DOKOL-747020 format. One record per residue (C-alpha): residue number from 1; x, y, z. Coordinates in pm, 1 decimal. Layout:
<nodes>
<node NUM <X Y Z>>
...
</nodes>
This chain:
<nodes>
<node 1 <734.4 4956.5 -3520.0>>
<node 2 <399.7 4773.5 -3511.8>>
<node 3 <102.7 4989.2 -3639.8>>
<node 4 <-204.2 5047.8 -3436.9>>
<node 5 <-506.5 4934.2 -3610.3>>
<node 6 <-732.1 5203.2 -3476.6>>
<node 7 <-769.3 5463.2 -3197.0>>
<node 8 <-1073.7 5602.7 -3051.5>>
<node 9 <-1179.2 5967.0 -3057.1>>
<node 10 <-1032.9 6062.3 -2710.1>>
<node 11 <-696.0 5904.2 -2802.6>>
<node 12 <-693.4 6098.9 -3128.6>>
<node 13 <-759.5 6422.9 -2928.7>>
<node 14 <-479.4 6360.8 -2689.4>>
<node 15 <-223.2 6271.2 -2965.6>>
<node 16 <-332.1 6582.9 -3159.9>>
<node 17 <-286.1 6819.3 -2843.9>>
<node 18 <38.2 6644.9 -2761.2>>
<node 19 <182.8 6706.0 -3109.5>>
<node 20 <278.6 7059.3 -3011.5>>
<node 21 <499.0 6971.5 -2702.8>>
<node 22 <847.9 7026.6 -2801.8>>
<node 23 <1025.1 7097.2 -2476.2>>
<node 24 <1130.6 6861.9 -2203.6>>
<node 25 <967.8 7088.5 -1926.9>>
<node 26 <640.9 7064.4 -2108.6>>
<node 27 <637.3 6696.3 -2106.2>>
<node 28 <727.2 6694.7 -1733.9>>
<node 29 <451.7 6945.0 -1662.6>>
<node 30 <192.1 6733.1 -1860.7>>
<node 31 <314.6 6422.2 -1664.1>>
<node 32 <243.5 6608.5 -1344.7>>
<node 33 <-98.0 6720.8 -1446.4>>
<node 34 <-192.9 6367.2 -1552.1>>
<node 35 <-70.5 6218.2 -1230.4>>
<node 36 <-271.9 6477.0 -1028.8>>
<node 37 <-583.2 6396.0 -1255.0>>
<node 38 <-542.0 6016.6 -1195.4>>
<node 39 <-477.0 6064.8 -823.0>>
<node 40 <-806.2 6269.8 -799.8>>
<node 41 <-984.1 5994.8 -982.0>>
<node 42 <-840.2 5719.6 -752.8>>
<node 43 <-923.6 5906.8 -434.9>>
<node 44 <-1280.9 5959.9 -558.9>>
<node 45 <-1322.8 5584.4 -627.4>>
<node 46 <-1174.1 5503.0 -285.0>>
<node 47 <-1412.0 5729.0 -117.1>>
<node 48 <-1703.0 5578.1 -304.5>>
<node 49 <-1599.7 5225.5 -223.4>>
<node 50 <-1561.5 5339.8 144.4>>
<node 51 <-1906.7 5515.1 138.0>>
<node 52 <-2076.8 5207.7 6.4>>
<node 53 <-1913.0 4947.6 244.0>>
<node 54 <-1715.2 4785.2 -21.3>>
<node 55 <-1392.2 4902.6 131.0>>
<node 56 <-1361.3 4868.7 516.2>>
<node 57 <-1098.1 4889.0 779.3>>
<node 58 <-1100.1 4518.8 811.4>>
<node 59 <-1056.3 4470.9 435.2>>
<node 60 <-751.5 4702.0 424.0>>
<node 61 <-606.8 4523.6 737.7>>
<node 62 <-637.4 4191.3 561.9>>
<node 63 <-422.1 4321.8 278.0>>
<node 64 <-123.2 4332.4 497.2>>
<node 65 <-121.9 3958.9 518.1>>
<node 66 <-156.6 3893.9 143.0>>
<node 67 <96.7 3846.0 -132.6>>
<node 68 <-42.1 4050.3 -415.9>>
<node 69 <248.1 4063.6 -661.5>>
<node 70 <198.0 3987.4 -1027.1>>
<node 71 <334.0 3656.7 -1129.4>>
<node 72 <638.9 3680.2 -1340.3>>
<node 73 <662.7 3480.2 -1665.2>>
<node 74 <968.1 3280.7 -1727.5>>
<node 75 <1272.4 3471.2 -1863.2>>
<node 76 <1360.7 3426.7 -2215.0>>
</nodes>
């Protein structure tokens, strides 16, 4: 396994806290909490973009006609 050169203090804290999780149900509960946290952050950002006019009804409607997939690299 490749070694990580360095981690920042926040990453260290998370790894340190996670070292005590031994049960699958704890991992599932943590995954749920993280998903809820990220959802809240995303919703707040969407609201900010909506409030400052960056995100509009027209902009959202225009996305329905766009092809926004990530391009795939050639198969090995």
